[in-house]
Structure formats: structure tokens, C-alpha cells
C-alpha positions in Angstrom: 0.0 0.0 0.0 2.8 2.4 0.9 4.5 1.5 -2.4 1.4 2.4 -4.4 1.2 5.8 -2.6 4.9 6.4 -3.3 4.4 5.6 -6.9 1.5 8.0 -7.2 3.4 10.7 -5.5 6.5 10.1 -7.7 4.4 10.1 -10.8 2.7 13.3 -9.7 6.0 15.0 -9.1 7.4 13.8 -12.5 4.3 15.2 -14.2 4.6 18.5 -12.3 8.3 18.9 -13.2 7.6 18.1 -16.8 4.7 20.6 -17.0 6.8 23.3 -15.3 9.7 22.7 -17.6 7.4 22.9 -20.7 5.8 26.0 -19.4 9.2 27.7 -18.8 10.5 26.5 -22.2 7.5 27.9 -24.1 7.5 31.1 -22.1 11.2 31.7 -23.1 10.4 30.8 -26.7 7.5 33.2 -26.8 9.5 36.0 -25.3 12.4 35.4 -27.6 10.1 35.5 -30.7 8.4 38.6 -29.4 11.7 40.4 -28.9 12.8 39.3 -32.4 9.7 40.8 -33.9 10.1 44.0 -32.0 13.7 44.3 -33.3 12.5 43.6 -36.8 9.8 46.3 -36.5 12.3 48.8 -35.2 14.8 48.1 -37.9 12.0 48.3 -40.5 11.0 51.7 -39.2 14.6 52.9 -39.3 15.0 51.7 -42.9 11.8 53.5 -43.9 13.0 56.7 -42.4 16.3 56.4 -44.2 14.5 55.7 -47.4 12.3 58.8 -47.0 15.4 60.9 -46.3 17.1 59.5 -49.3 14.1 60.2 -51.4 14.0 63.8 -50.3 17.6 64.3 -51.1 17.2 62.6 -54.4 14.3 65.0 -55.3 16.3 68.0 -54.3 19.2 66.8 -56.4 16.9 66.2 -59.3 15.6 69.7 -59.1 19.1 71.1 -59.0 20.0 69.2 -62.1 16.9 70.3 -63.9 17.7 74.0 -63.0 21.2 73.6 -64.2 20.1 72.1 -67.5 17.5 74.9 -68.0 20.2 77.6 -67.3 22.5 76.0 -69.9 19.8 76.1 -72.5 
């Protein structure tokens, strides 16, 4: 009888440890993915800003070239 109770307790503890481990593992995995997506979003916003700045500079340069060509004609 005592052996059965010990087996039940042992089984319960093993299940609890496994459940805890899985919970911790998936929590870490989820946090890692979330952080990765945040970094990706941040990088994407930075690249968008750089592209907008480049576009503005490009437009300014284009206008300067057109003015220069008009003055030569």
C-alpha cells in the first residue's frame, strides 16, 4: 500500500516537473520571438526613415540638375 502511494506521489512529481519545464520553455520561446519581432519592426521603421530621407535628397538633387540644365539652354 505504501509502495502504491509512493508511486502515485512520484508520478505526480514527475508530471509536475515536466509541466513546469514545458511552461518555462514555451515562455522563453515566446518572449524570444516577441523580442525578435520588436527588433524587426524597429529596424524596418529605421529603414523606412532612411529611405524617406534619401528620397527627399534625391528629389532636391533632381531639381538642382533640372535647374542647371535649364540655365544652360
